FIKE-259485 format. One record per residue: residue in one letter; z, y, x of N, C-alpha, C, O, CB in turn. Coordinates in steps of 0.02 Angstrom, whole numbers, plus 50000, padded with zeros to 5 digits. Glycine has a CB too. Layout:
aZYXZYXZYXZYXZYX ...
% end
This chain:
m494574842249313495024845349362495024852849353494504856049348494804843449434 n495614855649350495704862949347495734865649418496254865249450496344864949306 f495184868349442495134870749511495334878049513495014882349482494414869649539 k495864879649550496144886349550496014889849617495924886649669496894886149536 f496004896449613495924900449674496574900049713497094902549691495744907849656 a496534896949772497134895749811497244901249862496794905249875497094888949846 d497844901349891497994905849947497594903450007497754898250036498764906049962 i497084907150026496654904950081496894907650148496544907250198495934906950068 g497494910450148497804912450211497704919850226497364923550190497534908350267 e497994921950283497944928750308498184933950258497954939650258497214930250327 g498654931750214498944936550167498474938750111498574944050081499164942550204 i497964934750098497484936450045497734933849978497874927849972496784933550061 h497794938249929498064936349864497574937549807497714935449750498694940149850 e497024940749820496544941949768495854943049799495794944049859496754948049725 g495344942849757494674943949782494224945749724494434946049666494404937749818 v493594947149740493094948949690492544943649692492284941949745492804956149702 i492364941049634491834936049630491174939349650490944944049616491794932949559 l490874936949704490224939749726489644935949695489174939049669490184939549803 e489674929349699489104925349675489314918249657489634914849697488544925149729 w489134916049598489224909049580488614905249602488044907249588489344908249503 k488704899749636488144895749660487924890649608487384887749613488334892149725 y488344889449558488184884749504488344888049437488704893049435488574877949513 k488084885149384488234887549316488524881849275488504876049295487594890449282 v488794883649218489094878749174488574873549154488014875249134489404882049111 g488754867149160488304861649144488004858449205487744852849202487754864149100 d488024862049263487764859249325488224853849352488824853749337487654864649378 t487944849449392488344844449428488404846749501487904848449533488024837249424 i489004846749525489124849049594489424843349634489824839349609489594855149595 e489234843049698489504837949743490104840849780490144846849793488964835649793 e490574836549795491164838449834490944841649900490534838949936491624832349846 g491234847449916491094850749979490544855949975490464860050020490914845750030 e490154855949920489634860949913489954867549891490454867749855489104858549862 t489644873049913489914879649897489844881049822489284881049796489564885149939 l490404882349790490404883749718490324891249706489964893349661491054881249686 v490674895249747490684902449734490834906149800491154903349845491214904249680 i490604912349804490764916649861491224922149834491064925749787490124919749894 v491804922749866492314927649845492404932849899492524931149957492994924149828 e492344939049881492464944449928493204946149928493494947849877492034950749910 t493514945749987494204947749994494234954050036493714956850055494624942050026 d494844956250050494904962350090494744961150163494744965950203495604965150084 k494604954850182494444953550252493774950250262493404951950308494984949250282 v493614945450220493004941650230492684940050163492984940950110493144935150269 n492054937650167491734934650109491824927150115491484923950155490974936650104 a492264924350076492454917350083492024912950038491974914149978493194916350067 e491714907850068491344902850030491834897450008492124893950050490754899950071 i491914896649943492404891849917492044885549896491624885649851492794894849856 p492184879849929491844873649912492194870049854492784871149841491814869049972 s491814865749821492094861749767492514856049797492284852749844491534858949720 p493114854949771493534849549798493344842649772493584837649799494254850949782 v492924842349719492744835949689492004835949670491674841149669493184834449627 t491754830049655491074829349626491144828749550491554824849526490704823149656 g490744832549513490794832049441490374837249406490014841149437491514832749420 d490424837249339490054842049297490484848149284491074847649267489834838649230 i490184853949291490544860249281490574861849207490054862449174490204866049320 k491184862549181491264863849109491454871049096491274873849044491794859249081 t491814874149143492014881149134492024884649201492214881649252492714881549100 l491804890849202491854894849262492334900649250492444902649193491154897449284 g492604903349304493094908649300492774915449287492274915849251493494908949363 p493054920749316492804927549303492074928349321491814924649363493214932649341 d491744933049289491044934449304490974937849372491464940449399490734938849249 a490374937749399490234941149461490414948549454490244951849405489494940349482 g490774951049505490994957949504491694958949480491984964349487490534961949462 e491984953649450492674954149425493154951249476492974947249519492734950449358 e493794953249470494304951049516494594944249495494594942449437494864956149520 i494834940549545495204934449533495804934349579495764936549636494764928049543 h496364931849554496984931749593497184924549608496984919849574497544935349555 v497584923849661497834917249680498194914049621498634917049591498294917749741 g498014907849607498324904249552497904904149489498024900049445498984907249536 e497404908449484496984908649425496414903549431496224901649486496694915749414 t496164901349374495674895949373494984898449396494724903349370495614893049304 l494704894849444494024896149465493534892349421493024895049398493914894249539 a493684885949409493224881849369493584875749342494074873349372492614879749412 i493344873249285493554866749259492974861949274492414863049251493724867049181 i493114856649311492594851949332492784844949307493324842449320492514851949410 d492324842049270492424835149245492254830349302491664828949316491984833749182 d492774827849334492674823349391492774816049372492834811649415493144825149448 g492784814649305492854807749282493564805449272493684799849251492524803249329 e494034809849288494734807949281494974808649209495474805649188495174812149327 g494604812849170494754813049098495284817849078495474817949019494934806549076 d495544822049123496084826649105495854833849103496254838349091496644826049154 d495184835049113494954841949115495014845449048495134851449045494244842049138 e494934841548992494994844648926495704847348917495804852948894494824839548870 d496194843048935496884845248928497024851348971497374856048950497374839548946 e496744851249031496874856949075496554863249048496854868649051496614855449145 a495944862549022495624868348992496034871048934496114877148927494914866548968 a496304866448893496714868548837497344871848862497574876848833496894862548793 t497634869148917498234872148944498114879248966498524883748954498484867949002 v497534880249001497374886949023497294891648964497544897248965496744886849064 k496944889148911496834893248852497484894948818497614900748801496374889848803 d497914889848809498564890948777498964895948817499294900448789498944884448769 s498954895248882499344899748924499124906848916499544911448910499284897748998 d498454907848914498194914548905498414917448838498594923348833497434914548910 q498394913148784498584915448718499314917348716499504922548687498444910148665 k499734913248747500444914748748500574921248785501014925148765500834909048781 d500204922348838500294928548875500124934548833500454939748836499874928448938 d499594933748791499374939448751499894941348699499944947148680498724937748716 t500304936448677500784937948624501464939648651501924941048611500844932148579 s501554939548715502224940748742502304947748768502814949448798502374935848797 n501804952048756501824958648786502334963148752502514968348780501144961748783 d502554961248692503024965648658503694965948692504064970748681503114963348588 e503864961148734504514961248767504454962748841504954963748875504854954648758 s503844962848867503774963848938503294969448952502884971148910503534957448973 s503354972349009502884977549030502224974249045502194968149052503144981449091 s501694978349050501034975649065501034972149132500694967049141500514981149064 e501404974749181501434971549247501754964749243501524959949274501824975949297 s502294964249203502634957949195502194952849160502184946949178503274958849156 a501814955249111501364950649075500844947749121500694941849119501014954249017 e500584951949164500094949549213500404944449259500074939549279499804955449253 e501044945549277501394940849320501464934149285501374928849316502074943549340 e501644934249221501714928149183501064924449178501044918249186501984929649113 k500514928249166499864925049158499674921349221499424915749219499344930249141 g499794924549279499614921349341500014915049352499754910049376499724925949399 a500654915249333501084909449345500904903649299501024897949318501814911349336 g500634904949241500504899749193499984894749215499934889349187500294902749130 v499584896449266499064891849288499154889949361498694887049391498384894949278 v499724891349389499844889749459500214883149463500824883049461500254895249494 g499854877749467500154871149477500664869549424500624872049368500474870649545 s501154865349441501664863449394502204868849389502394871849439501974856749413 i502444869949328502964874949319503634871849337503814866449312502974877549246 e503994875249380504624872649404505194876149367505274882149371504684873549480 v505584872149332506154874749295506764870649313506744864549314506034874649218 s507314874049326507934870549342508234867649279508384871349232508424875149377 n508324861149277508654857949220509374856149235509714853249193508274851649200 d509604857849294510294856349312510774860849274510604866449257510404857149387 v511374858149260511894861949224512474863249271512734858549302512124858249160 i512674869449276513234871149319513864871049277513924874749229513134878149352 a514324866749294514954866249257515334872749263515374875649318515384860349283 s515614875149208515944881649208516564881749251516764887149275516124883649137 s516884876049262517514875949299517424874949373517914874949411517954870549271 t516814873949396516714872749468516204877749494515644878349469516474865549481 e516414881149546515974885649580516024884149654516114878349672516144893149565 g515964889049696516054887849767515544883249797514944884649794516724885249781 e515784877549825515324873049861514804870049814514224869549833515724867549895 e515024868049753514544865049707514014870049688513424868349682514894862449645 e514224876449678513744881549660513254882649718512654883449707514094888149642 d513524882649779513084883549837512564878049840511974879249853513494883649901 e512804871749826512334866149827511804866949773511224865249782512714859549818 e512044869649714511574870649660511034875549680510444874549665511934873149597 i511244880949715510754886049736510254883149783509654884549779511114891949768 v510494878849830510054875949879509524871649845508934871749862510444871749929 n509764867749793509314862949761508924865849702508494862549673509714857049737 k509084872149684508784875149626508024875749633507774877549687509084881949613 r507674874149580506944874849580506774881249543506964882049485506594868749547 v506444885649575506344892449550505664893049515505154890649539506394897449606 l505684896349457505064897849421504864904949438505194909749418505154896949344 a504314905649475504084912249495503364911749517503124906349537504534915149552 t503014917349515502314917449536502284918149612502774920149643501934923149502 p501704916549641501624917749713501724925049731501984926649785500934915649735 v501534929649686501624936749700502364938349706502574941949751501294941049644 a502764935549659503474936749660503804933649722504244936649753503804934049597 r503584927649740503864924349799503714928349862504144929049905503584917149806 k503114931049866502944935149925503364941449927503594943549980502194936849925 l503454944549868503854950649865504564949249889504854953149927503864953449793 a504854943649865505524941849886505564940749961506044942849994505764935649850 k505054937549988505034936350060504994942850098505334943750149504454931850079 d504554947450074504464953850108505104957950108505254961550156503914957750076 l505484957350052506094961350046506704957750075507254960450074506224962949974 g506594951750101507144948050132507654945450082508244944850098507494952450181 v507424943850021507874941449969507764934049958507194931749953507754945349902 d508314930149955508254922949941508144922249866508594923349826508904919149964 i507534920249847507354920149776507764914949737507834915449676506614918549769 k508044909949773508444904849739509104907549713509424904549670508574899049787 t509314913349739509944916249717509874920949658510364923749634510274919849775 i509254921849635509134926749582509094923349514508774918149507508474930649596 k509424926249465509384923949395508794927549362508814933649354510044925149356 g508284923749344507684926749317507774929349247508124926249207507124921849318 s507474935049231507514937949164506904936349121506874938149062507594945549169 g506414932849151505814931149113505904924949071506434921949069505234930349160 k505354922949038505364917048996505554910849036505304909849091504684916148961 n505984906749008506224900549041506554902049108506574897749153505644895749051 g506814908149115507164909849177506714911949233506924912049291507584904149198 r506084913449217505614915449270505874921649306506094926549274504924916749241 v505834921549373506044927249413505474932349414504924930849435506234925049485 m505624938449390505134943649387505204948449445505694948249483505194947449321 k504714952749453504734957549508505354962049503505684963449553504104961849510 d505494964449442506074968849434506714965349455507164968549484506134971249361 d506764958749442507364955049463507434955249539507984955949565507324947749439 i506864954749572506884954649646507064961449673507464962049720506204952349674 y506764966749643506924973549666507674974949656507994977949699506504978749628 q507944972749599508654973949586509084970149635509594972649659508824971949514 a508894963949650509284959949698509254963149768509754963249804509024952749701 a508664965649786508594968849852509014975049857509324976449908507864970549866 e509034978849801509434984949801510174983349802510564986649837509274989249740 k510364978149763511074976149760511314973649827511884975049847511174970849708 n510894969849862511084966849926510844970949985510764968450040510814959849930 g510724977449972510434981550024510764981150091510434979450140510434988550003 p511414982550097511734982250163511674975550197511554975150257512464984050157 q511764969950157511704963250186510994961950208510874958950260511944957950137 s510494964250165509804963150184509634966650248509264964050290509344965450129 d509914972750256509774976350317510034972650378509714972450430510084983350315 k510634969550369510914965750425510474959850443510334958550501511624963250409 e510234956350389509814950550403509154952750434508894949450480509684946650338 t508894958350408508254960650434508304962350507507854960750546508014966550394 s508844965650526508904967850595508994962050642508904962750702509464972650602 s509194956150616509314950450660508734945650661508754940650698509934946950639 k508214946850621507664942150618507014946050627506854950450588507664938250551 g506644944250679506054947950696505494947350647505044951550646505814945850762 s505494942150604504934941050559504994944750494504544944250452504854933650546 k505534948550483505614952050420505594959550431505754962050485506274949950386 r505394963150378505314970250384505984973850377506434971550343504834972750332 i506024979450410506604983750404506454988850350505934992150352506784987150472 q506914989550302506804994150248507065001050268507635001850289507154991750184 v506635005950261506825012750278506635017250220506205015550179506495015050344 d506955023150218506785028050167506185031950191506235036250234507385032750152 a505605030450161504985033850181504695037550122504085038250116504475028750209 s505145040050079504895043650019504565050250040504775053450088505465044949969 l504065052250001503695058350016503995064349981504305063549928502955057549997 p503915070250008504135076249972503655077649915503125074549910504175082350020 n503825082349872503395084249816502865089149840502995095149848503815087249757 f502255086549851501715090949873501445095049814501475092949756501155086749905 d501185100849830500875105149780500225102049757499745101649796500755112349808 e500195099749694499595096349670498985100849667498415098449669499725093549601 n499105107449664498535112049661498215113049730497665115649735498755118749634 r498545110949782498295111949849498185105449886498055105449947498765116349889 t498245099849851498145093249882497715089049835497615090949777498825089749898 r497485083449859497145078649817497325071649840497485070649899496365079749818 r497305066749795497475059849811496855055449807496425056649765498025057249764 e496805050449850496235045949851496485038849862496855037449910495725047949907 k496295034249818496495027249824496175023949885495565024549895496315023349760 i496565020549925496285017349985495995010549966496165007649915496825016650040 s495545008050010495225001549998495714995950014496244997050043494595000950042 k495524989849993495944984050008496004982850082496534981050107495664977849974 l495444983850119495464982850191495924987950223496314986150268494764983450221 r495904994250201496344999350229497074997650214497504998650256496175006350202 q497204994950154497884992950136498124987350182498704987250204497924990750062 t497674982550195497844977050240497994979650310498474977450342497294971850242 i497574984250334497694987250400498374990750401498754990150449497134992150418 a498524994450348499164997950344499744993050346500244994250380499195002250280 d499694987550308500224982550307500314979350376500864978550401500084977150255 n499744977550407499784974250472500064978850526500464976650568499084971750493 m499854985150525500114989850575500864991050565501234991750613499734996450571 t501074991450502501784992450488502184986450513502714987250544501904993450413 t501924980450500502264974450525502304974450601502834973150629501914968050501 s501754976050634501734975950707502234980950736502624979250781501034977450732 k502214987150711502644992250740503364991550719503814994050753502394999150722 t503484988250663504174987150640504504981450678505084981850697504184985750565 v504124976150688504414970050718504404970350794504894968350826504024963850695 i503864972850823503774972350896503984978850930503724984150913503044970750913 p504454978550977504604984451018504074985351071504064981851122505314983751050 h503624990051059503054991051104503244995151166503704999251163502494994651066 t502904993951219502864998651274502174997851305501874992551301503434997451327 t501925003151334501235003151359501215005251433501515010151453500795007951317 v500855001351472500745002751543500015004851552499565001551526500924996551588 m499905010251589499225012751599499045012951672499475013951715499145019851569 d498405011851686498175011651756497425012951757497105013351704498355004751790 e497155013451816496435014151825496195009251878496575007251922496245021451844 v495565007451873495285002851923494575005251940494175006751896495274995451896 i494425005452005493755007152027493305001052017493434995652043493755009452103 v492775001951978492344996351961491634997351988491144995551956492314995551884 e491595000152048490935001452078490534995052086489934994852071491025004952147 a490864989752109490514983352119490274980452053489744977452049490964978352156 l490684981252001490514978551936489904982251907489454979151878491114979051887 v489904988851914489344992751888488694990651924488174989851892489475000351898 q488734989951990488144987952028487914980952010487324979652003488284988452103 f488394976452003488234969451986487884969051919487394965451911488874965151986 r488134972751870487834972751803487124975451805486674972651773488254976851754 e487014980851843486344983751847485854978751879485284978151857486354990251888 e486084975251930485644970551966485464964451923484954961251935485984968252030 n485874962951874485764956751835485544958251762485524953651721486384952551834 k485384964351748485154966051681484514962351662484454959851607485044973551675 s484054962051710483414958751696483514951251684483194948351640482924959851754 l483964948151723484104941051713484404939851644484234935051610484574938451768 a484854944351624485164943651557484644944451503484654940951452485724948851548 k484184949051512483664950251462483214944151455483004942451399483244956351479 e483064940851512482654934851509482984929451467482644925351435482514932151580 r483644929451467484024924451429484224927051360484644924151326484654922251467 d483924932651341484054935551275484794937251266485084936051213483834930751220 v485074940051318485784941951317485844949451326485564952251373486194938251372 h486214952751280486354959851287486984960551330487534959251307486444963351217 m486894962551393487444962551440487794969251442487524974251467487204960651509 t488404969451416488834975351422489394973651471489374968351503489134977451352 y489864978151479490434976751524490944972051491491334968751526490764983251545 m490944971751425491474968051391491514960651410492064958151419491374968651316 p490944956951417491014949951437491364949051504491744944251513490334946751440 f491244953651551491594953251615492344954551605492764951351637491304958351665 i492504959251562493204960851549493554954951517494124953251534493274967151504 i493214951651469493514945851436493624940151487494144936951488493064943351378 k493114939151530493184933851580493754935351629494134930851647492524933051619 a493804941651649494354943451694495024942551660495514940551691494274950751718 l495044943951595495674943051558495874935751555496464934151564495604945951487 t495404931251543495574924151539495824921551607496284917551610494964920051515 k495504923951661495724921751728496434924251742496844920851772495234924351783 t496574930351719497254933151729497764929451687498334928351709497264940651712 l497574927551627498044923951583498234917151612498784914651600497754923051514 e497784914151650497944907851681498544908551728498944903951737497344905051720 e498604914451758499164915551804499774918351767500344917751792498954920351859 y499664921451709500224924551672500194922051599500034925951555500194932451675 p500354915751587500274912851519500724916051467500594915351407500424905551522 r501254919551488501704922551438501334927851396501524929151339502314925651473 f500814930951426500434935951389499994932751335499714936251293500004940051437 n499944926151337499534922451288499994918251244499874912251233499014917951325 s500514921351218501024917651182501214921351118500954926751103501654916451226 s501674918451080502014921751024502764920851033502994916351068501784918750955 f503144925251002503864925151010504194923250944504104926650893504134931951035 d504584917750944504974915550886505674918250895506094915250928504964907750878 y505804923950864506444927350873507014923150844507554922750873506444934250840 d506894920050785507424916250752507664910450794508254908750793507184913750685 k507194907250831507374901450871507464903250945507614898850986506854896050864 s507374909550961507424911851031506974907651076507194905251129508164911451055 e506354906951056505884902951093505224906651102505014910451058505764896151059 i504894905451158504224908051170503734902351157503814896851184504144910951243 i503224903651117502724898551100502104899751143501714904251129502544898751023 y502034895751195501454896451239500844893051208500904887551182501614893451309 k500274896351212499644893651184499244890351240499134893451292499234899251149 n499024884251228498614880751278497874881951266497444877951286498754873151276 y497724887551234497034889551222497004897151224497524900551216496764886751153 m496414899951234496344907151237495814909451187495214908951201496154909451309 n496034911951131495594914851081495654922451085496134925351060495764912251008 i495164925451118495214932551134494944936751076494354936351060494834934151199 g495374940651045495174945050991494854951451018495084954151068495754946750946 v494334953750984494004959951003493964964350941493634962650892493284958551033 a494294970150944494294974650887493594977350874493264979750921494794980450898 v493384977050812492714979450793492784984950740493104983950689492274973550767 d492494990550754492504996250707491914995550659491344996750678492475003050745 t492054993550597491524992650548491534998550499492015002250497491614985950510 p491004999350460490995004850411491575004450361491785009550333490345004750373 d491844998350351492384997550303493074998050334493574998650298492314990850268 g493114997750400493764998050433493794993250492493314989750507494314996350385 l494364993250526494444989350587494624982050571495084980750532494994992550631 i494264977350603494444970350599494434967450669494134970350715493954966350552 v494774961750679494844958950746494654951550745495104947250744495564959950773 p494004949850746493814942750755493964940650826494034944950871493064941650738 n494014934150837494164931950905493664926750930493394922850890494874929250909 i493564926650994493114921851027493524915651043493984915851084492774924851091 k493354910051011493744903951021493634901151091493074901051117493554898650968 d494174898751121494144895551186493734899651236493284897051270493854888351180 a493884905951239493504910551283493554908451356493104909751395493754917651275 d494094905151375494184903151445493694897651465493604896351525494914900751456 k493384894451416492914888951432492184891351432491734887251440492994883251381 r492074897751423491394900451420491244904551483491694907551513491304904751357 g490594904751501490364908951555490234916051530490304917351471489744906051588 v490034920451576489924927451557489354928051507489414931751458489774931651620 f488804924451518488254924651470488464921851402488274924651350487644920851497 g488834916451402489074913551340489534918351302489494918751240489444907051353 l489964921851338490404926851306489994932551276490144934951221490914929551356 a489464934651313489044940151288488704938151223488674942151176488524942051340 k488444931951219488114929751158488594929251100488444931451045487774922951170 e489184926351112489674925651059489924932551035490034933550976490274921451082 l489994937051081490204943851064489694947251018489864950350969490324948051127 s489054946451036488524949450995488514946350925488424949850876487834948451028 t488624939750922488634936350857489194938950813489094940250754488704928850867 l489794939650841490364941950802490274949150778490434950750721491014941450843 k490004953350821489904960350801489384960750744489474964550697489664964550861 e488854956750750488354956750697488644954250631488514957150578487754952350717 k489044948950634489364946350574489844951450544489884952250483489734939750588 a490214954950587490694959850563490344965650528490554967850475491124962550622 n489804968050557489454973750528489084971950464488944976250423488974976650578 n488924965450456488584963150395489054959750346488834956550298488024958450414 k489714960450358490224957450315490124949950308490214947050254490204960750246 k489944946750363489854939550365490424935950401490414929850408489204937850398 i490914939750423491474936650458491854931950411491994933650353491954942150485 q492024925950437492404921150398493134921250421493294923650475492104914150405 l493564918550379494274918350397494384914750463494824916550502494674914850342 e493984909650475494064905850537493964910350598494264909250651493564900050539 d493534915550590493414920150646494014924550660494104927050715492804924550630 l494444925450610495014929950616495664926250635496134929250660495124933650552 r495674919750622496294916050632496414914150705495954913550745496274909750590 d497054913150720497264909950783497084913950845496984910950898496974903250788 g497024920450839496944924450900497564924050943498124923350917496784931750882 t497474924551009498064923851053498214930351091498784931451110497954918251103 i497714934551102497804941051133497174945151115496644942251105497914940651211 s497244951751113496684955851089496484961151139496874963151183496854959051022 i495864963551132495594969051170495344974351121495004972651072495024966751219 t495504980651134495214985951095494864990851142495144992851193495754989651052 n494254992651124493844996751167493735003651136493265004551097493164993351181 y494165008451153494065015251127493625019251174493495025151161494735018651117 g493395016151229492935019451273492265020951240491915025651259492815015251334 v492085016951189491455018251154491465024951117490945027551098491305012551105 f492065027551106492125034151074492285039551125492515045051107492675033951019 d492155038051189492255042751243492995044351255493155049351286491885049251229 s493435040051230494145041051243494335037751309493995033151332494575038151186 t494865040051340495065037551406495655032751401495595026851415495245043451453 f496235035351381496835031151375497055030851302496875035051261497405033951420 g497455025751286497735025051220498385021051224498585018751277497235021651172 a498705020251168499305016051163499165010951108499425011751053499955020351148 p498775005651122498565001051069499144997351038499654995951070498064996051097 v499074995750973499594992250935499464984750938498904982450924499604994750861 i499964980950957499904973750964499784970550896500114972350847500534970750998 k499324965750894499184962150832499684956550824499664951450859498454959250832 y500154957450777500674952450765500364945750741499924945950698501184954950712 p500574939950768501154938750811500974937950885501314934350921501514932750788 e500444941350908500294941250979500814945451016501224948850985499574943750992 v500794945251082501304948951121500994954151167501354957551204501724944051161 a500334954751167500014959751210499334961551184499014957651148499964957151283 i499104967551202498424969751186498194974251243498574978351269498394973551117 l497564973451262497284977251317496804982551290496334980951254496914972651367 g496934988751308496494994251288496024996151345496234996751402496905000351266 i495384997051327494874998751376494605005651362494375007051307494304993551376 g494635010151412494375016851403493655017451427493325012451442494805021851441 r493415023451431492725024751451492645024551527493015027851563492485031551423 i492155020751550491995020751622491635027251638491135029051606491555014551642 s491885030851687491575037251705491625038351780492045035351814491915043151666 e491195042551804491225044451875491735049951884491745054851846490525046651901 k492155049251934492655054351947492845054152022492755049052054493285053251902 p493105059552048493295059652119493945055752130494425056552094493385066952143 v493935051452180494525047552199494595047652275494115048752311494485040152171 a495195046352298495325046252369495245039052394495595034552371496035048952386 v494795038052442494685031452472494705032152548494295035752577494005028352448 d495165028852580495245029052653495285036352677494985038052728494655025452687 g495655040352642495775047152664495235052052647495275057852666495885047252736 e494715049852611494175054352592494085054352516494185049352482493515052252627 v493895060152491493765060752420493035058952407492575062152433493925067952394 v492925053952366492245051652350492185050852275492695050652239492085044852386 i491575050352251491445049352179491355041852166490945038552197490805053352156 k491755039252118491725032052102491715031152026491925035551988492325028252134 h491485025352004491545023451934492245020751922492475016151956491005018151913 v492585023551874493285021751861493365019451789493115022651742493765027751876 l493725013951779493875011251713494615012251697495035009551733493685003751708 p494785016151645495495016951625495735010851585495355008051545495585023451582 l496345008851596496635003051563497305004951530497695008851558496734997251612 s497425002251471498075003151437498294996251413497934993051374498025008251378 l498864993951434499124987351415499774988151376500284990051405499224982851478 s499754986751310500364986751270500664979751268500304974851261500214989251197 i501314979451275501664972951279502254972751231502534977951213501904971551351 d502444966751211503044965551171503634965451220503714960651258502994958851130 h504024970651218504554971451269505134966451259505584966251300504824978551268 r505114962651206505634957551197505544951851247506024948751268505624954851124 v504914950551264504774944651307504404946451371504364942351416504374939551268 i504134952551376503764954651435504064961151461504134965951423503004955351420 d504224961351525504504967351555503954971551587503394969251597505034965551607 g504134977751604503654982251635503384979551701502794980351717503954988951646 g503824976351739503604973451803503084968051792502594967551830504204970551840 d503184963951740502694958751724502024961951707501494959551728502944954251666 a502054967351668501434970751648501074973651710500464973251714501584976351598 g501454976451756501154979151817500814973751858500254974751883501674982651859 r501144968151866500844962551905500224959851868499734958051900501364956851916 f500274959551802499694957151763499094961651774498544959251787499874956951687 l499194968151770498634972851779498364972551851497764973251861498864979951762 r498804971551899498574971151969498094965251978497584965752012499174970552017 t498274959551949497834953651954497184954751915496644953051938498184947451928 f497254957651856496664959051814496174963651851495574962551849496874962151746 k496434968651883496004973451919495654970051978495094971751994496424979351944 s495984965252009495684961952068495034958252048494564957852087496184956952100 y495024955651987494414952251964493854957251949493274955951965494564948051900 l494024962851920493514967851905493254971351968492684973451970493784973051856 k493684971852019493454974852082492954970352117492514972752153494054976252128 n493014963952107492574959152140492294954252088492554948652081492944955252196 p491774956152051491524951951996491274945152019491214940551978490964955451959 m491114944252084490904937652107491444932452096491294926552088490704937952180 l492084934652097492634929952085492584926952015492784921252004493314933552093 l492314930851967492254928351899491714922951895491784918151857492084934151851 l491194923751934490644918851932490824912551971490594907151953490004921951960 l491224913352023491394907552064491974903552034492084897752053491584909852134 s492344906651987492934903151959492714897951909493144894551880493414908151927 
% end
């Protein structure tokens, strides 16, 4: 079996081999971890899909691997591994000899495509005297030869790859073909983009010519690139607006102080965040639209019957947002333990893709940096994010008198396509009622 590095989701297209758990000649059981691959988000443990003897392994530890490239050849008794190994070898050789007609980037694209499943080539013949409807049908049914990288590029640029005539070998659609099609169909693409929330809007963001003697350039990390892509998608697709407010949390501060010893006995590090998460889940029960996604193309709101609360974590490598699964089914102590576990995994680069997937709403805490208010960016395709500022003592007016109270600043960013400002105000009012009276969280 030719076992290839697959698209493991979350927009991951490449990784670095961290550690092989087996060597050539070993026998591996189905489901056992074959290799650990470092991606721009997680260290993914890749299990073997079959039981068999390992005949070939992919790149060495420390080297990169891309989606579609071979991880290992495993003899699982089916008898086709030799042919597959030969196919991979032949493909590599052909790629090496085709560089005279293609750029290095194109060659790399061809190489990746040569080992990605079955090669799809259109064998249909379009009669020269018939176009129109028959041609349209041909386009619909056309099987396109292209790499996953090229398909993603076409999707990002809003180009229907089936309409492109490939300039590569056997009609393979290359990146340049896609760029040319996007440029040619620019006005139409812009129209389509503006009518579909899931596609990016193309804008002229070219930089001026900076003085090279007074500037310097630095390559960003894969994680930073992912953050940049995600933020661009969020701010491009979602029309944000942010509502800010404050809540007096005197009772919460006192309650936490009184129960610190109890939490310590249970080996729980009690911060304010578990109470905030619990209050958020109780509020979402009353306002489920904040726990949804918006399908612009179908004009539908997708309500989630579960609450996976994402918590932004500032790691040495950059910001990631793991989420607490089914947070609404956990108590305050349970949330505190899960929160500690996720933070520890994030700081030690142990976060798995499962920890990042299927978040329904997020919280970002810039109060740890002594900041008060912010305008947090919604994590697409969620529709809201709650920002938490620093709890501080400040003078407030209570019953006509100025007194000193502990105050928590709040910032709630919403997707204005599906949530109005009034909804956000009512949401925050309910959320604040839980924090003002933490006993409600324990009794609920």
